N, C-alpha and C positions, 0 to 999 in steps of 0.2 A: 066111568072110572073116577075114583076119588083121588084128588091131588093133595098130597100131604105137603104142608108148608116147606119141609126140608127138601122134598123133591123139586118143588118150584124153584128154590134158590139154586140147586145144582144145575137145573136146565138153563136158567138165566145166565149162570156163570159160563156155561159152554157156548151160549149164543153171543154174549157180549164180549168175551175175551178176544175173538178175531177182530171185532169192531174196534176195540181199543188198540189192537196192534195196527190196524189200518190208519186209525187216527194219529198214531205216533210215527207214521212213515213206514209202516210195513215192518218187515223183518230184517232191515239193513243192520249190519254190524256196527257197533260203536267205533268212533274215530280213535285209533290207537297210535296216531302219529305223535312222536315225542315232541314236546314243546321246548323251543330253544330258551336257554337261560338268558336273561337281560345282560347285555354287554356294557361294561363300565366305559364311559367316554374317556378316550386317551387324549390328553392335552399335549400339544407339541412342547418341546423343551423351550425355556425362555431364550430369547435371542441373546447372543454374546454381546456385551456392551462394546460400542465402537471405541477404539483407543485413539490416541493422538497419532500413533504410527499409521493406523488405518486412514485417518483423515489426511495425513501428509501424502500417502500413496495416491489418494483420490485427487488431491490438489496437483500433484506432480503429473498425473495422467491428463488432467484438464489443461495444464500449462503446455504440455507437449502438443496438444491439439491446436493450441494457439500459435506456438513457435516451435518448429521441429527441432529435435535434438541435433546439436552440431551446426545449426544455422549460422551463416557468416554474413548476414545482411539484415536490414531492417524490414519487418513485415509490412506489406502494403496497407494492412488494416490500421496502422498508425495514422494514415492520412485521412481516414474516413470515420474513425470511431474514437471516442474518448475512453474506451474500455482499457486500453493500455497507454501508459504515460512513461516517457523516457526520463530517467533521472541519472545524474552524474555524480561521481565521487572520485577523489584521489586517494588511492590506497597504496601506501609506500610511494613508489615513483611511477605508478601506472595510472592512466586514466581509465576508469571503468564506467560503462553505461549499462543500466538495467532497464528492462521493460517491466513496469509495475502495473498490476491489475487494479483498476479503479471501479469496476462494476460492483455496486453496493450489494447485490444479491449473492455474491460469492467471495470477493476480495481474496484472490489467490495469493496475493503478495508478489514477490519477484517471480516473473515467468521465465525470463532468460536474461543472462548477463554476458557482456563482451568486454574484453580488454581492447582498447582502441590504440592503434599505432599513431602516434602524433609526431614522430620524427623518423628520420631514415628515408629509405627509398620508396616506401609505400604508405604514406600518411592516409589515415582513414580506414586502413584494413582492420577487420574485426576478427578477434579470436574468441570463439564460444567458451563460456565458463559455466559451471554449475550455478544455478540461481541461488542467491543468498542475500539476506538483508544488507543494505549498505551501512557502514559504520556511522552511527550517530543520527542518521536520517530517519525521519518518522515513517511509520507504516500503519495503514488501517487494516484491521483483521476482524473476522467474525468471531463473536464469543460463542463458545461451546459450553453451555451452562455457566459455570463460574470461571472458565479457563480461556486463556488467550494463547494459542500455540503451545499448550501444555503448562503455561504459567498460571496457576490457579489462585484466584482471589480468596481472601478470608471468607468464611461462611457468612459473616455479618455484613460484608461489603454490599452496598447498594448498587444494583445493576441499572444501566441506562435502559430507557424504553426501547431505543433502537439498539439491537444486540451487536454493537460495533465497539471495539476498543482501539485505542491509539497506542502504538508501541515504538520504542527506540532502544537500541543497544548502545551502551557506552562505547567510546572510541576503541578502547583496548579489548572490548568484548566480554568483560568480566561481570557486568551487571546489565539488567534490563529494567526499563521503566514501562509500566502499563497504565495508561490513563483510561479509566472507565467511569463515565459520569463525571462527577466533580472531584474524584480522588485519583492521585497518582500512587501506584504501588511499586515499590522497588524490590527486585528479586536478585538473588545470586544466580548468574546465568547457568553455570555448570550443574548445580544441584536443583535449580528451580525452586529453591527455598525462599519463601516470602520474608523480607527483611524489615520493611517499614512502609508506612503510608502517610500521606498528607493531602490536605484539601487545596485546590487551586483557587478557592474563593476567599473572601475575607479582605482585610486591609491590605492594599497593594496587590490584591489578587485579580484574577481574570473576571471581567465584568460582562463578557458576552459568550457565545457558544464556541467551545474549543473545536478546532478543526485538525490540528496536528500537534505532535510533541516530538522534539528533537533533543539529542544529548551531545553537547560539545564541550570538551574539557570538563571543568568543574561547575557546569551549569546545565540546567534543563530549560528549554525554550518552548513555550506553549503558544502556538498560533491560534487566533480566535477571530470571529467575525460577527458583526451585528447586521450584516447586509449592506452596510454603507462603508465602513472602515474595517480594516483587518490588522489590528495591532499584534505585537509579539511581547509576551510577558516572560520575565526571567525568574527562575527559582534555583536555589542551591539544592543539591541532592538530599540534604537533610530536611528540606521543606521550607526553608526561610524564603519569603517572598521578597524579591528585589524590586519588582514593579515592571512597568512596560518600558521598552526601549523608546526614548523620547528623541525628538528632533534636536539637532545641535543648533544652538542659538535661538533667538526668538524669546518672547516673554511668556507665552502661554504654556510652554513645555508640552505641546501636544504630542501624543504618541505617534511614532512613525507607522505607516500603513503599507502592507504588502499588496493592497488592491491595485491592479494594473502593474504590479511589480512582482517581487518574490523575496523569499527568505533564503539566504545562502550560507552554507557551511564552508568557509574559505579554507581553513586549516584547523589544527588542533587548538589553536589559541584565539581564533577570530571567527566571528560570524558577520553577516552584513544584511542590510535591508535595501533592496532596490526599489525605487519609486518611479512610477509613471514611465515604464519602458526604459529603465535605467537612465533616466534624465539625471538622477542623482543616486549616489551609492554611499550609505552611511555604514562605516565599519565599526563594529563593537568588539572590544577586547574582553574576552571572557573573564579573565582574572581580575582586572581592575575596573571594568566598566567604561574605560576611556573610549571616546567616539571620535572618528575622523570622517569628514564629509568630502566626497569627490563629486565634481560636476562635469558632465559630459558636454563638450562643445558641439553644437548642432548647427547645420546650415540655416540660412534665413528661412523662417517658417512659411509654409504654404497655407497656413491656417490663420484665421482671425482668432483673437484671444477667446471670444465666446464660443467659437467652433471647437477649439482644442479643449476648453473646459467641459463642453458637452460630451466630447469623446471620452474623457476620463471618467465622467459620471455614468455614461451609457455608451459602450462600444458600438452599438447599432444606431446611434444618433444620426439624424439626417444632416450631413454636412456636404459642402461642395466637393466635386470630383477632385479638384486640386488639393484640398485638405486631406481627403481620403488617401490619395497617392502619397502625400507627404508623411502621413502617419504610418502607412504600410512600409515605406522605405526606411524610416528613421526610428520607429518605435515598436512596431508589431512583433518583430523577431526577438525582442528583448522582454516582452511582457510574459512573465512566468519563467524566464530563463534561469538555468542553474549555472553556477560558476564555482571553480576551485582555484586556489592561488598558487602560483610559482613565486620565484624571487623577484621577478620584474614584471611578469604578465599574469593575466587571468585567463584560464581556459573556460569558455562559456558554451554551454549547450543551448542552441537557439531553438525558437519556437515559431509558430505561425507559418508565414510564407517561406521560412528557411529551416523548417523542421528537417532533421537529418544532417545538419551542419554543426560543426564546432568552430568557434572563432577564437583566435588569440587576440586579447585586448590588453592594451597598456594599463598597468596597475595604478598609474597616476592620472592619466588623462582620459581613460576609458575609450581611447581611439582604437578602432579595429586594425590589427596588423596583418593577420593572415586568416585564411579560411581552410578548413579541413572538411571534406565531404565524405560521409559514410555511405556505403553502397546500399541501394534498395533491392529487395528481392524481386525476382520476376513473379508475376501473379501466381499464387498457389504453390510456391516452392520456397525452399530455404537457401536458394542459390542466388548470388548477386545478379542484378539485371543490367550491369554495365556502368553503374555510377562510378565516377572517378574522383580522386582528390584534386582540389583546385590548385593550391600552392603548397609546397612543402613547409612544414612548421616543425621547429625543434623544441616546442614546449613539451616538457615531460613531467607531469605531476607524479608501480607495477606490482599488484598486490601479491602476497602469498596467495596461492590458489584458494578462492572461496570454497567453503564447504556447504553441503546441502542444508537447508533450513530444517529443524530449528537450531542447529549448532550455531553459536555466536559467530559474527563476522570476523574476518581476519583483522588483527590489530593494526592501527596506524602507528607511524613513528611518533614517539612522544619526546618531550624535552629531556635532554641528557642522554638519549640513545644515540648510538653511532649511526651516521647516515650511510645508506647503501652505497656500494661502489658505483660510480657513474662513468660512463664511457664518453659523455659529452655534457656540456652545460645545459640544463633543462630549458634555459631561456635564451640560449645562443641564437642569434639571428632575429630575435624578437624586437629589436629596437630599430 
C-alpha cells in the first residue's frame, strides 16, 4: 500500500491529538470561577482633634482619683509624696486651701480646694469646693502645642524645651499671665485674646531659671533659682522691669532669697519674702516698693553657728542631734510656709513636721498665737480620721464660690470696694 503524504498527515493528526490532550491535563473544563475585583483600601477617618474641654475633662477625672469629690479632709498622700502641695489664699474673708499637683509629667493644677473654718465652734473644719486657680498665685501647667489651658501663644513665640508654662491670674480675675521660656504673655481672661508680651531678661531682668510667676496688685513677680539662691524679680504688667526685691539695709543690696523660706502674697497691696524658716520677713508694698523688715525672736540656739550655716546650705547636713531638734522645733514648719494677712495677725499654712496645721502669728513680732488643725482622712477615704482643732482662733481672712478651671478665679476685695459684712472681728482674740 502506497502512503500518500496527505494521508500520513491525517493519520499523525489522529494519533497525536489525544497525546496533546493528555499533555495538557486531559479533558478537564477550563476554570470559569469569576475573579474578584481588587478592593480599594478604606482609610479610617482622621481622629477628631482634642479640645481644651476634652483635656479639662481628663484632668478632672485624674483629680478625682487623687482626692474624692466632696472630701472634707486632707489626703494621707500629702504626707508621703510631693505630688500634691497645699497652698493658702485669702479670698474675700475666707481662708481657702487648695491641693496643687506638682507631678511634672501631668501638672493637673488644683486638684481640690477647701474653705477652712478659722473661727467659731469648729476651727479647722473643711468645706469642699470646686478646684480653681488661687487668685494671683502661680501655677505650673503642661503646654499643649502653643497653648496653656486654652490661652494660646502667638505663632512666632519661642517655646521652652521643657513643655511647661507658668501661669497666674490677676487678683480680680480679668487677665492672665503666661510665662513660657523667656517671655511673659498677657491675655484677657474672658476672651483668651492675646494682649501683649515682654521678655523677663535684659537690664534689671531675671538672670537665672524662672520657677514661678505671681500677679499681685499692679505687679508681676517672677521667682527664679540658680541652685544656690532664689531671688524674686518685679515687673509691671506693661513689661517694665523693676528689678529684684533687695534686702533692707546693708551696702551690697543683695537680692532676698526664698531658699529655705518662701514668697508670700499677703494681701492685694503687699507681698513678702520669708528667709530661713521665717527668721526674718521682708514685706514689699506693690505700689511704692517700700520694704519693712520683721525679725522673729527665737529661743537660745541649740546649734553652733557653723552648724546652722550648714543646715541652711544643705538641709541634710550632718549636725548634732541637739541642733537637729532645735531646727525641727523652730524652723522646719516655716520653711516653704504660706501666709495671708489680717489686720493684726498672719494666718500661716505650716509645712514639714506640722503639715496640716494653720498658725495664727502676730503680724509684728511673728510670735505664734494659736494653732488650727485640719482633719486628715482615714487611709483610702475622703472622710476625716479624727483629727481635731487645737485651740479656737478667730482669724478670718470667705470667697465667692470658686468656679471650675479654666474660668478665672473669684475676685478679691480691692481698694475702694465696700468690705463684706462681718459678724466678728477677724483678729479678735489674736493678741
